mmCIF entry with sequence, helices, sheets and N, C-alpha, C, O atoms, coordinates in Angstrom:
data_MODEL
# 
_entry.id   MODEL 
# 
_entity.id                         1 
_entity.type                       polymer 
_entity.pdbx_number_of_molecules   1 
# 
_entity_poly.entity_id                      1 
_entity_poly.type                           'polypeptide(L)' 
_entity_poly.nstd_linkage                   no 
_entity_poly.nstd_monomer                   no 
_entity_poly.pdbx_seq_one_letter_code       MGELSLIKSRVLIVDDCETNRAMLVEILKDDYEIIEASGGERAL 
_entity_poly.pdbx_seq_one_letter_code_can   MGELSLIKSRVLIVDDCETNRAMLVEILKDDYEIIEASGGERAL 
_entity_poly.pdbx_strand_id                 A 
# 
loop_
_entity_poly_seq.entity_id 
_entity_poly_seq.num 
_entity_poly_seq.mon_id 
_entity_poly_seq.hetero 
1 1  MET n 
1 2  GLY n 
1 3  GLU n 
1 4  LEU n 
1 5  SER n 
1 6  LEU n 
1 7  ILE n 
1 8  LYS n 
1 9  SER n 
1 10 ARG n 
1 11 VAL n 
1 12 LEU n 
1 13 ILE n 
1 14 VAL n 
1 15 ASP n 
1 16 ASP n 
1 17 CYS n 
1 18 GLU n 
1 19 THR n 
1 20 ASN n 
1 21 ARG n 
1 22 ALA n 
1 23 MET n 
1 24 LEU n 
1 25 VAL n 
1 26 GLU n 
1 27 ILE n 
1 28 LEU n 
1 29 LYS n 
1 30 ASP n 
1 31 ASP n 
1 32 TYR n 
1 33 GLU n 
1 34 ILE n 
1 35 ILE n 
1 36 GLU n 
1 37 ALA n 
1 38 SER n 
1 39 GLY n 
1 40 GLY n 
1 41 GLU n 
1 42 ARG n 
1 43 ALA n 
1 44 LEU n 
# 
_struct_asym.id          A 
_struct_asym.entity_id   1 
# 
loop_
_struct_conf.conf_type_id 
_struct_conf.id 
_struct_conf.pdbx_PDB_helix_id 
_struct_conf.beg_label_comp_id 
_struct_conf.beg_label_asym_id 
_struct_conf.beg_label_seq_id 
_struct_conf.pdbx_beg_PDB_ins_code 
_struct_conf.end_label_comp_id 
_struct_conf.end_label_asym_id 
_struct_conf.end_label_seq_id 
_struct_conf.pdbx_end_PDB_ins_code 
_struct_conf.beg_auth_comp_id 
_struct_conf.beg_auth_asym_id 
_struct_conf.beg_auth_seq_id 
_struct_conf.end_auth_comp_id 
_struct_conf.end_auth_asym_id 
_struct_conf.end_auth_seq_id 
_struct_conf.pdbx_PDB_helix_class 
_struct_conf.details 
_struct_conf.pdbx_PDB_helix_length 
HELX_P HELX_P1 AA1 GLY A 2  ? LEU A 6  ? GLY A 2  LEU A 6  5 ? 5  
HELX_P HELX_P2 AA2 GLU A 18 ? LEU A 28 ? GLU A 18 LEU A 28 1 ? 11 
HELX_P HELX_P3 AA3 GLY A 40 ? ALA A 43 ? GLY A 40 ALA A 43 1 ? 4  
# 
_struct_conf_type.id          HELX_P 
_struct_conf_type.criteria    ? 
_struct_conf_type.reference   ? 
# 
_struct_sheet.id               AA1 
_struct_sheet.type             ? 
_struct_sheet.number_strands   2 
_struct_sheet.details          ? 
# 
_struct_sheet_order.sheet_id     AA1 
_struct_sheet_order.range_id_1   1 
_struct_sheet_order.range_id_2   2 
_struct_sheet_order.offset       ? 
_struct_sheet_order.sense        parallel 
# 
loop_
_struct_sheet_range.sheet_id 
_struct_sheet_range.id 
_struct_sheet_range.beg_label_comp_id 
_struct_sheet_range.beg_label_asym_id 
_struct_sheet_range.beg_label_seq_id 
_struct_sheet_range.pdbx_beg_PDB_ins_code 
_struct_sheet_range.end_label_comp_id 
_struct_sheet_range.end_label_asym_id 
_struct_sheet_range.end_label_seq_id 
_struct_sheet_range.pdbx_end_PDB_ins_code 
_struct_sheet_range.beg_auth_comp_id 
_struct_sheet_range.beg_auth_asym_id 
_struct_sheet_range.beg_auth_seq_id 
_struct_sheet_range.end_auth_comp_id 
_struct_sheet_range.end_auth_asym_id 
_struct_sheet_range.end_auth_seq_id 
AA1 1 SER A 9  ? VAL A 14 ? SER A 9  VAL A 14 
AA1 2 TYR A 32 ? ALA A 37 ? TYR A 32 ALA A 37 
# 
loop_
_atom_site.group_PDB 
_atom_site.id 
_atom_site.type_symbol 
_atom_site.label_atom_id 
_atom_site.label_alt_id 
_atom_site.label_comp_id 
_atom_site.label_asym_id 
_atom_site.label_entity_id 
_atom_site.label_seq_id 
_atom_site.pdbx_PDB_ins_code 
_atom_site.Cartn_x 
_atom_site.Cartn_y 
_atom_site.Cartn_z 
_atom_site.occupancy 
_atom_site.B_iso_or_equiv 
_atom_site.pdbx_formal_charge 
_atom_site.auth_seq_id 
_atom_site.auth_comp_id 
_atom_site.auth_asym_id 
_atom_site.auth_atom_id 
_atom_site.pdbx_PDB_model_num 
ATOM 1   N N  . MET A 1 1  ? -10.174 4.765   28.775 1.00 0.00 ? 1  MET A N  1 
ATOM 2   C CA . MET A 1 1  ? -9.737  4.240   27.496 1.00 0.00 ? 1  MET A CA 1 
ATOM 3   C C  . MET A 1 1  ? -9.820  5.317   26.419 1.00 0.00 ? 1  MET A C  1 
ATOM 4   O O  . MET A 1 1  ? -8.862  5.455   25.659 1.00 0.00 ? 1  MET A O  1 
ATOM 5   N N  . GLY A 1 2  ? -10.855 6.058   26.307 1.00 0.00 ? 2  GLY A N  1 
ATOM 6   C CA . GLY A 1 2  ? -10.968 7.199   25.423 1.00 0.00 ? 2  GLY A CA 1 
ATOM 7   C C  . GLY A 1 2  ? -10.454 6.968   24.022 1.00 0.00 ? 2  GLY A C  1 
ATOM 8   O O  . GLY A 1 2  ? -10.976 6.129   23.287 1.00 0.00 ? 2  GLY A O  1 
ATOM 9   N N  . GLU A 1 3  ? -9.405  7.729   23.645 1.00 0.00 ? 3  GLU A N  1 
ATOM 10  C CA . GLU A 1 3  ? -8.861  7.686   22.294 1.00 0.00 ? 3  GLU A CA 1 
ATOM 11  C C  . GLU A 1 3  ? -8.263  6.330   21.937 1.00 0.00 ? 3  GLU A C  1 
ATOM 12  O O  . GLU A 1 3  ? -8.317  5.927   20.775 1.00 0.00 ? 3  GLU A O  1 
ATOM 13  N N  . LEU A 1 4  ? -7.709  5.634   22.883 1.00 0.00 ? 4  LEU A N  1 
ATOM 14  C CA . LEU A 1 4  ? -7.075  4.354   22.591 1.00 0.00 ? 4  LEU A CA 1 
ATOM 15  C C  . LEU A 1 4  ? -8.057  3.329   22.050 1.00 0.00 ? 4  LEU A C  1 
ATOM 16  O O  . LEU A 1 4  ? -7.665  2.447   21.285 1.00 0.00 ? 4  LEU A O  1 
ATOM 17  N N  . SER A 1 5  ? -9.305  3.424   22.425 1.00 0.00 ? 5  SER A N  1 
ATOM 18  C CA . SER A 1 5  ? -10.291 2.464   21.946 1.00 0.00 ? 5  SER A CA 1 
ATOM 19  C C  . SER A 1 5  ? -10.595 2.648   20.453 1.00 0.00 ? 5  SER A C  1 
ATOM 20  O O  . SER A 1 5  ? -11.181 1.763   19.830 1.00 0.00 ? 5  SER A O  1 
ATOM 21  N N  . LEU A 1 6  ? -10.201 3.792   19.877 1.00 0.00 ? 6  LEU A N  1 
ATOM 22  C CA . LEU A 1 6  ? -10.447 4.053   18.457 1.00 0.00 ? 6  LEU A CA 1 
ATOM 23  C C  . LEU A 1 6  ? -9.316  3.545   17.571 1.00 0.00 ? 6  LEU A C  1 
ATOM 24  O O  . LEU A 1 6  ? -9.478  3.467   16.354 1.00 0.00 ? 6  LEU A O  1 
ATOM 25  N N  . ILE A 1 7  ? -8.184  3.201   18.155 1.00 0.00 ? 7  ILE A N  1 
ATOM 26  C CA . ILE A 1 7  ? -7.025  2.761   17.390 1.00 0.00 ? 7  ILE A CA 1 
ATOM 27  C C  . ILE A 1 7  ? -7.095  1.257   17.133 1.00 0.00 ? 7  ILE A C  1 
ATOM 28  O O  . ILE A 1 7  ? -7.222  0.458   18.061 1.00 0.00 ? 7  ILE A O  1 
ATOM 29  N N  . LYS A 1 8  ? -7.011  0.891   15.860 1.00 0.00 ? 8  LYS A N  1 
ATOM 30  C CA . LYS A 1 8  ? -7.021  -0.524  15.490 1.00 0.00 ? 8  LYS A CA 1 
ATOM 31  C C  . LYS A 1 8  ? -5.589  -1.035  15.416 1.00 0.00 ? 8  LYS A C  1 
ATOM 32  O O  . LYS A 1 8  ? -4.684  -0.314  14.995 1.00 0.00 ? 8  LYS A O  1 
ATOM 33  N N  . SER A 1 9  ? -5.393  -2.268  15.822 1.00 0.00 ? 9  SER A N  1 
ATOM 34  C CA . SER A 1 9  ? -4.102  -2.922  15.630 1.00 0.00 ? 9  SER A CA 1 
ATOM 35  C C  . SER A 1 9  ? -3.913  -3.176  14.143 1.00 0.00 ? 9  SER A C  1 
ATOM 36  O O  . SER A 1 9  ? -4.882  -3.274  13.390 1.00 0.00 ? 9  SER A O  1 
ATOM 37  N N  . ARG A 1 10 ? -2.674  -3.281  13.734 1.00 0.00 ? 10 ARG A N  1 
ATOM 38  C CA . ARG A 1 10 ? -2.344  -3.469  12.331 1.00 0.00 ? 10 ARG A CA 1 
ATOM 39  C C  . ARG A 1 10 ? -1.914  -4.915  12.101 1.00 0.00 ? 10 ARG A C  1 
ATOM 40  O O  . ARG A 1 10 ? -1.178  -5.490  12.903 1.00 0.00 ? 10 ARG A O  1 
ATOM 41  N N  . VAL A 1 11 ? -2.382  -5.495  10.996 1.00 0.00 ? 11 VAL A N  1 
ATOM 42  C CA . VAL A 1 11 ? -2.045  -6.872  10.635 1.00 0.00 ? 11 VAL A CA 1 
ATOM 43  C C  . VAL A 1 11 ? -1.461  -6.869  9.227  1.00 0.00 ? 11 VAL A C  1 
ATOM 44  O O  . VAL A 1 11 ? -2.008  -6.252  8.313  1.00 0.00 ? 11 VAL A O  1 
ATOM 45  N N  . LEU A 1 12 ? -0.326  -7.577  9.068  1.00 0.00 ? 12 LEU A N  1 
ATOM 46  C CA . LEU A 1 12 ? 0.280   -7.745  7.757  1.00 0.00 ? 12 LEU A CA 1 
ATOM 47  C C  . LEU A 1 12 ? -0.074  -9.136  7.248  1.00 0.00 ? 12 LEU A C  1 
ATOM 48  O O  . LEU A 1 12 ? 0.251   -10.140 7.881  1.00 0.00 ? 12 LEU A O  1 
ATOM 49  N N  . ILE A 1 13 ? -0.739  -9.185  6.103  1.00 0.00 ? 13 ILE A N  1 
ATOM 50  C CA . ILE A 1 13 ? -1.108  -10.451 5.468  1.00 0.00 ? 13 ILE A CA 1 
ATOM 51  C C  . ILE A 1 13 ? -0.181  -10.655 4.279  1.00 0.00 ? 13 ILE A C  1 
ATOM 52  O O  . ILE A 1 13 ? -0.135  -9.829  3.367  1.00 0.00 ? 13 ILE A O  1 
ATOM 53  N N  . VAL A 1 14 ? 0.559   -11.766 4.295  1.00 0.00 ? 14 VAL A N  1 
ATOM 54  C CA . VAL A 1 14 ? 1.498   -12.070 3.214  1.00 0.00 ? 14 VAL A CA 1 
ATOM 55  C C  . VAL A 1 14 ? 1.125   -13.417 2.616  1.00 0.00 ? 14 VAL A C  1 
ATOM 56  O O  . VAL A 1 14 ? 1.148   -14.441 3.300  1.00 0.00 ? 14 VAL A O  1 
ATOM 57  N N  . ASP A 1 15 ? 0.783   -13.407 1.337  1.00 0.00 ? 15 ASP A N  1 
ATOM 58  C CA . ASP A 1 15 ? 0.441   -14.646 0.630  1.00 0.00 ? 15 ASP A CA 1 
ATOM 59  C C  . ASP A 1 15 ? 0.519   -14.354 -0.857 1.00 0.00 ? 15 ASP A C  1 
ATOM 60  O O  . ASP A 1 15 ? 0.109   -13.281 -1.299 1.00 0.00 ? 15 ASP A O  1 
ATOM 61  N N  . ASP A 1 16 ? 1.036   -15.288 -1.628 1.00 0.00 ? 16 ASP A N  1 
ATOM 62  C CA . ASP A 1 16 ? 1.131   -15.067 -3.066 1.00 0.00 ? 16 ASP A CA 1 
ATOM 63  C C  . ASP A 1 16 ? -0.195  -15.302 -3.782 1.00 0.00 ? 16 ASP A C  1 
ATOM 64  O O  . ASP A 1 16 ? -0.329  -14.991 -4.966 1.00 0.00 ? 16 ASP A O  1 
ATOM 65  N N  . CYS A 1 17 ? -1.169  -15.848 -3.069 1.00 0.00 ? 17 CYS A N  1 
ATOM 66  C CA . CYS A 1 17 ? -2.493  -16.092 -3.652 1.00 0.00 ? 17 CYS A CA 1 
ATOM 67  C C  . CYS A 1 17 ? -3.446  -14.951 -3.262 1.00 0.00 ? 17 CYS A C  1 
ATOM 68  O O  . CYS A 1 17 ? -3.774  -14.766 -2.090 1.00 0.00 ? 17 CYS A O  1 
ATOM 69  N N  . GLU A 1 18 ? -3.872  -14.203 -4.266 1.00 0.00 ? 18 GLU A N  1 
ATOM 70  C CA . GLU A 1 18 ? -4.752  -13.057 -4.021 1.00 0.00 ? 18 GLU A CA 1 
ATOM 71  C C  . GLU A 1 18 ? -6.063  -13.479 -3.351 1.00 0.00 ? 18 GLU A C  1 
ATOM 72  O O  . GLU A 1 18 ? -6.598  -12.743 -2.522 1.00 0.00 ? 18 GLU A O  1 
ATOM 73  N N  . THR A 1 19 ? -6.575  -14.645 -3.701 1.00 0.00 ? 19 THR A N  1 
ATOM 74  C CA . THR A 1 19 ? -7.821  -15.135 -3.110 1.00 0.00 ? 19 THR A CA 1 
ATOM 75  C C  . THR A 1 19 ? -7.673  -15.346 -1.609 1.00 0.00 ? 19 THR A C  1 
ATOM 76  O O  . THR A 1 19 ? -8.564  -14.987 -0.840 1.00 0.00 ? 19 THR A O  1 
ATOM 77  N N  . ASN A 1 20 ? -6.557  -15.925 -1.191 1.00 0.00 ? 20 ASN A N  1 
ATOM 78  C CA . ASN A 1 20 ? -6.315  -16.124 0.245  1.00 0.00 ? 20 ASN A CA 1 
ATOM 79  C C  . ASN A 1 20 ? -6.248  -14.794 0.980  1.00 0.00 ? 20 ASN A C  1 
ATOM 80  O O  . ASN A 1 20 ? -6.831  -14.637 2.052  1.00 0.00 ? 20 ASN A O  1 
ATOM 81  N N  . ARG A 1 21 ? -5.532  -13.836 0.395  1.00 0.00 ? 21 ARG A N  1 
ATOM 82  C CA . ARG A 1 21 ? -5.439  -12.510 1.028  1.00 0.00 ? 21 ARG A CA 1 
ATOM 83  C C  . ARG A 1 21 ? -6.814  -11.866 1.129  1.00 0.00 ? 21 ARG A C  1 
ATOM 84  O O  . ARG A 1 21 ? -7.152  -11.283 2.159  1.00 0.00 ? 21 ARG A O  1 
ATOM 85  N N  . ALA A 1 22 ? -7.604  -11.966 0.076  1.00 0.00 ? 22 ALA A N  1 
ATOM 86  C CA . ALA A 1 22 ? -8.937  -11.360 0.066  1.00 0.00 ? 22 ALA A CA 1 
ATOM 87  C C  . ALA A 1 22 ? -9.831  -11.962 1.146  1.00 0.00 ? 22 ALA A C  1 
ATOM 88  O O  . ALA A 1 22 ? -10.585 -11.245 1.804  1.00 0.00 ? 22 ALA A O  1 
ATOM 89  N N  . MET A 1 23 ? -9.748  -13.268 1.326  1.00 0.00 ? 23 MET A N  1 
ATOM 90  C CA . MET A 1 23 ? -10.559 -13.922 2.360  1.00 0.00 ? 23 MET A CA 1 
ATOM 91  C C  . MET A 1 23 ? -10.161 -13.444 3.746  1.00 0.00 ? 23 MET A C  1 
ATOM 92  O O  . MET A 1 23 ? -11.020 -13.152 4.579  1.00 0.00 ? 23 MET A O  1 
ATOM 93  N N  . LEU A 1 24 ? -8.855  -13.362 3.993  1.00 0.00 ? 24 LEU A N  1 
ATOM 94  C CA . LEU A 1 24 ? -8.387  -12.904 5.298  1.00 0.00 ? 24 LEU A CA 1 
ATOM 95  C C  . LEU A 1 24 ? -8.751  -11.447 5.552  1.00 0.00 ? 24 LEU A C  1 
ATOM 96  O O  . LEU A 1 24 ? -9.130  -11.082 6.665  1.00 0.00 ? 24 LEU A O  1 
ATOM 97  N N  . VAL A 1 25 ? -8.638  -10.619 4.526  1.00 0.00 ? 25 VAL A N  1 
ATOM 98  C CA . VAL A 1 25 ? -9.035  -9.213  4.667  1.00 0.00 ? 25 VAL A CA 1 
ATOM 99  C C  . VAL A 1 25 ? -10.505 -9.128  5.048  1.00 0.00 ? 25 VAL A C  1 
ATOM 100 O O  . VAL A 1 25 ? -10.871 -8.373  5.949  1.00 0.00 ? 25 VAL A O  1 
ATOM 101 N N  . GLU A 1 26 ? -11.336 -9.886  4.376  1.00 0.00 ? 26 GLU A N  1 
ATOM 102 C CA . GLU A 1 26 ? -12.781 -9.870  4.658  1.00 0.00 ? 26 GLU A CA 1 
ATOM 103 C C  . GLU A 1 26 ? -13.061 -10.275 6.106  1.00 0.00 ? 26 GLU A C  1 
ATOM 104 O O  . GLU A 1 26 ? -13.922 -9.689  6.762  1.00 0.00 ? 26 GLU A O  1 
ATOM 105 N N  . ILE A 1 27 ? -12.340 -11.271 6.598  1.00 0.00 ? 27 ILE A N  1 
ATOM 106 C CA . ILE A 1 27 ? -12.549 -11.747 7.967  1.00 0.00 ? 27 ILE A CA 1 
ATOM 107 C C  . ILE A 1 27 ? -12.060 -10.733 8.998  1.00 0.00 ? 27 ILE A C  1 
ATOM 108 O O  . ILE A 1 27 ? -12.691 -10.554 10.039 1.00 0.00 ? 27 ILE A O  1 
ATOM 109 N N  . LEU A 1 28 ? -10.951 -10.076 8.714  1.00 0.00 ? 28 LEU A N  1 
ATOM 110 C CA . LEU A 1 28 ? -10.275 -9.259  9.726  1.00 0.00 ? 28 LEU A CA 1 
ATOM 111 C C  . LEU A 1 28 ? -10.532 -7.751  9.635  1.00 0.00 ? 28 LEU A C  1 
ATOM 112 O O  . LEU A 1 28 ? -10.214 -7.015  10.569 1.00 0.00 ? 28 LEU A O  1 
ATOM 113 N N  . LYS A 1 29 ? -11.099 -7.288  8.527  1.00 0.00 ? 29 LYS A N  1 
ATOM 114 C CA . LYS A 1 29 ? -11.174 -5.845  8.250  1.00 0.00 ? 29 LYS A CA 1 
ATOM 115 C C  . LYS A 1 29 ? -11.917 -5.016  9.297  1.00 0.00 ? 29 LYS A C  1 
ATOM 116 O O  . LYS A 1 29 ? -11.598 -3.842  9.483  1.00 0.00 ? 29 LYS A O  1 
ATOM 117 N N  . ASP A 1 30 ? -12.882 -5.588  9.974  1.00 0.00 ? 30 ASP A N  1 
ATOM 118 C CA . ASP A 1 30 ? -13.641 -4.815  10.955 1.00 0.00 ? 30 ASP A CA 1 
ATOM 119 C C  . ASP A 1 30 ? -12.858 -4.567  12.244 1.00 0.00 ? 30 ASP A C  1 
ATOM 120 O O  . ASP A 1 30 ? -13.123 -3.603  12.962 1.00 0.00 ? 30 ASP A O  1 
ATOM 121 N N  . ASP A 1 31 ? -11.902 -5.433  12.530 1.00 0.00 ? 31 ASP A N  1 
ATOM 122 C CA . ASP A 1 31 ? -11.181 -5.347  13.799 1.00 0.00 ? 31 ASP A CA 1 
ATOM 123 C C  . ASP A 1 31 ? -9.741  -4.868  13.669 1.00 0.00 ? 31 ASP A C  1 
ATOM 124 O O  . ASP A 1 31 ? -9.132  -4.480  14.666 1.00 0.00 ? 31 ASP A O  1 
ATOM 125 N N  . TYR A 1 32 ? -9.188  -4.887  12.466 1.00 0.00 ? 32 TYR A N  1 
ATOM 126 C CA . TYR A 1 32 ? -7.781  -4.558  12.273 1.00 0.00 ? 32 TYR A CA 1 
ATOM 127 C C  . TYR A 1 32 ? -7.571  -3.657  11.070 1.00 0.00 ? 32 TYR A C  1 
ATOM 128 O O  . TYR A 1 32 ? -8.360  -3.667  10.125 1.00 0.00 ? 32 TYR A O  1 
ATOM 129 N N  . GLU A 1 33 ? -6.501  -2.880  11.116 1.00 0.00 ? 33 GLU A N  1 
ATOM 130 C CA . GLU A 1 33 ? -6.021  -2.172  9.941  1.00 0.00 ? 33 GLU A CA 1 
ATOM 131 C C  . GLU A 1 33 ? -5.188  -3.190  9.166  1.00 0.00 ? 33 GLU A C  1 
ATOM 132 O O  . GLU A 1 33 ? -4.268  -3.782  9.731  1.00 0.00 ? 33 GLU A O  1 
ATOM 133 N N  . ILE A 1 34 ? -5.487  -3.405  7.897  1.00 0.00 ? 34 ILE A N  1 
ATOM 134 C CA . ILE A 1 34 ? -4.872  -4.465  7.121  1.00 0.00 ? 34 ILE A CA 1 
ATOM 135 C C  . ILE A 1 34 ? -3.828  -3.901  6.159  1.00 0.00 ? 34 ILE A C  1 
ATOM 136 O O  . ILE A 1 34 ? -4.061  -2.905  5.474  1.00 0.00 ? 34 ILE A O  1 
ATOM 137 N N  . ILE A 1 35 ? -2.683  -4.559  6.127  1.00 0.00 ? 35 ILE A N  1 
ATOM 138 C CA . ILE A 1 35 ? -1.659  -4.301  5.125  1.00 0.00 ? 35 ILE A CA 1 
ATOM 139 C C  . ILE A 1 35 ? -1.441  -5.624  4.399  1.00 0.00 ? 35 ILE A C  1 
ATOM 140 O O  . ILE A 1 35 ? -1.328  -6.675  5.029  1.00 0.00 ? 35 ILE A O  1 
ATOM 141 N N  . GLU A 1 36 ? -1.383  -5.564  3.080  1.00 0.00 ? 36 GLU A N  1 
ATOM 142 C CA . GLU A 1 36 ? -1.219  -6.783  2.288  1.00 0.00 ? 36 GLU A CA 1 
ATOM 143 C C  . GLU A 1 36 ? 0.094   -6.762  1.515  1.00 0.00 ? 36 GLU A C  1 
ATOM 144 O O  . GLU A 1 36 ? 0.571   -5.707  1.098  1.00 0.00 ? 36 GLU A O  1 
ATOM 145 N N  . ALA A 1 37 ? 0.661   -7.940  1.335  1.00 0.00 ? 37 ALA A N  1 
ATOM 146 C CA . ALA A 1 37 ? 1.835   -8.101  0.486  1.00 0.00 ? 37 ALA A CA 1 
ATOM 147 C C  . ALA A 1 37 ? 1.721   -9.439  -0.233 1.00 0.00 ? 37 ALA A C  1 
ATOM 148 O O  . ALA A 1 37 ? 1.212   -10.415 0.319  1.00 0.00 ? 37 ALA A O  1 
ATOM 149 N N  . SER A 1 38 ? 2.202   -9.467  -1.469 1.00 0.00 ? 38 SER A N  1 
ATOM 150 C CA . SER A 1 38 ? 2.066   -10.675 -2.272 1.00 0.00 ? 38 SER A CA 1 
ATOM 151 C C  . SER A 1 38 ? 3.252   -11.633 -2.122 1.00 0.00 ? 38 SER A C  1 
ATOM 152 O O  . SER A 1 38 ? 3.270   -12.693 -2.748 1.00 0.00 ? 38 SER A O  1 
ATOM 153 N N  . GLY A 1 39 ? 4.231   -11.275 -1.305 1.00 0.00 ? 39 GLY A N  1 
ATOM 154 C CA . GLY A 1 39 ? 5.360   -12.163 -1.079 1.00 0.00 ? 39 GLY A CA 1 
ATOM 155 C C  . GLY A 1 39 ? 6.289   -11.609 -0.010 1.00 0.00 ? 39 GLY A C  1 
ATOM 156 O O  . GLY A 1 39 ? 6.125   -10.480 0.453  1.00 0.00 ? 39 GLY A O  1 
ATOM 157 N N  . GLY A 1 40 ? 7.259   -12.417 0.372  1.00 0.00 ? 40 GLY A N  1 
ATOM 158 C CA . GLY A 1 40 ? 8.166   -12.048 1.453  1.00 0.00 ? 40 GLY A CA 1 
ATOM 159 C C  . GLY A 1 40 ? 8.964   -10.792 1.182  1.00 0.00 ? 40 GLY A C  1 
ATOM 160 O O  . GLY A 1 40 ? 9.068   -9.926  2.051  1.00 0.00 ? 40 GLY A O  1 
ATOM 161 N N  . GLU A 1 41 ? 9.533   -10.676 -0.017 1.00 0.00 ? 41 GLU A N  1 
ATOM 162 C CA . GLU A 1 41 ? 10.308  -9.479  -0.353 1.00 0.00 ? 41 GLU A CA 1 
ATOM 163 C C  . GLU A 1 41 ? 9.459   -8.230  -0.277 1.00 0.00 ? 41 GLU A C  1 
ATOM 164 O O  . GLU A 1 41 ? 9.881   -7.206  0.260  1.00 0.00 ? 41 GLU A O  1 
ATOM 165 N N  . ARG A 1 42 ? 8.265   -8.325  -0.815 1.00 0.00 ? 42 ARG A N  1 
ATOM 166 C CA . ARG A 1 42 ? 7.341   -7.179  -0.800 1.00 0.00 ? 42 ARG A CA 1 
ATOM 167 C C  . ARG A 1 42 ? 6.952   -6.815  0.636  1.00 0.00 ? 42 ARG A C  1 
ATOM 168 O O  . ARG A 1 42 ? 6.803   -5.637  0.961  1.00 0.00 ? 42 ARG A O  1 
ATOM 169 N N  . ALA A 1 43 ? 6.792   -7.814  1.479  1.00 0.00 ? 43 ALA A N  1 
ATOM 170 C CA . ALA A 1 43 ? 6.417   -7.583  2.873  1.00 0.00 ? 43 ALA A CA 1 
ATOM 171 C C  . ALA A 1 43 ? 7.501   -6.826  3.619  1.00 0.00 ? 43 ALA A C  1 
ATOM 172 O O  . ALA A 1 43 ? 7.216   -5.964  4.450  1.00 0.00 ? 43 ALA A O  1 
ATOM 173 N N  . LEU A 1 44 ? 8.749   -7.159  3.310  1.00 0.00 ? 44 LEU A N  1 
ATOM 174 C CA . LEU A 1 44 ? 9.868   -6.474  3.976  1.00 0.00 ? 44 LEU A CA 1 
ATOM 175 C C  . LEU A 1 44 ? 9.975   -5.046  3.528  1.00 0.00 ? 44 LEU A C  1 
ATOM 176 O O  . LEU A 1 44 ? 10.858  -4.321  3.985  1.00 0.00 ? 44 LEU A O  1 
# 
């Protein structure tokens, strides 16, 4: 496994509520690389 075990999967969190995004980031940050967007257009 070597180097591959150091690579985190990436997760895109899209929500217009900053509080919801913050909660999800807190839950997922240790296991995933997080990308956030505040809406669908921004996510694209």
